[in-house]
N, C-alpha and C positions, 0 to 999 in steps of 0.2 A: 732481346728479340720482343716485339711488340707485336703479336698476333693473336687474334680472336681464333679460340679451336671450339669444334663442333665434333662430337662423335657419335658415331651411329654403331652400335652392337651389330656382331657378324654372327648369323646361325651356322653357316656353313664354311665360312673361312674364305671364301673365293673371291680373294681380293682382287683378282683380275676383273670378274664382273662388274664390280663396284666401280674399277678405274674406268672401264671401256664406257659407265652410267657418268661419270664425272667429264670423262675425254668429251661424248656428245655432246653433254649440256654445253660445255664451256670453249670448245674449240667450235660448235656452232653461231658462237656470240663472239667471234676472232680473236680467242684466247690461243697461245702456239704452246704446246706441249715439249716438255724436255724431261728428260730424268734427274733428279735431284739426288742427294746423299739422303738414303735412308726412305727413298719414296719418289714419287712423280710429281711434278710440278706444272703448273700453266701460269702463264703470263699474258699481260696485253697492255701495251704503251711502254713508254721510252724512260720514264723516271726523271727527265728532263722539262720537256715541254709540260707534259701533263703526267699527272700521277701514275706508275705503273698498278695495275691491280695484280696481286697474285694470288695464289692458292696452291695448296701442295696437299696431298694425299699420302699417308703414312697407315701402312697396317701394326697393329700391336699385339696381333696373335690372337685377340677377339674382337676387335671392333676396326674399322676404318677410323681413322681420325682426319679431320679436314681442316686445315689450317687457312685464315683467309686474313689478309693485310695489304695495305697502300705502302709503295716506296716510293720515295723521290732522292734524286743524289744529295741534296743540300741538309734534308733532316731525317733520312734515315727511313726506318720502318715506322708504320702506323697501323694500330689495331682497328677494328671497326666499330668502335664505340666513339664516343664524343664529337664535337662540332665541325672542328676542321673537315673539309670535303665533305659534308655529310651527304650530299645528293650520292657520291662515287659509293659512300660507306654503306649506304641504304640500300643501294642496288645491289651490290655485290653481296650483302649480306642475305638479302632475300633470295639470290641466285644459290646462294650455297645451302641455304633452310631448304628450298624447293629440291634441291639435288639430294640432301640428306633424307628427306620425306620419300623421294621415289626410292632410294636404295634400302630404305626400311622396308616400304612397301612390296618391295621382290623377295624379301623373306631371305637374301643372301645370309 
């Protein structure tokens, strides 16, 4: 799996509050939420006509780990580094980084 991982230390272990912050950020941008193995996932796009943007949040016991990647049906997963689809990658990376900063500032 080709994913870019961001990690935010949790002071209180309140994963649900972190998920609420992530949901507010991504659902307002048109992402759809669904439960995924080991966490919660948000996706946008179909992966066929346009690359699907994917974000997954997992609680590790001491931090929330947010994974971001692009997906298409032909090439599979792409991390948020590199030149291919650079504009989409930069926008998704910036949104995840802003969300991480918001979670960290809330001292969860």
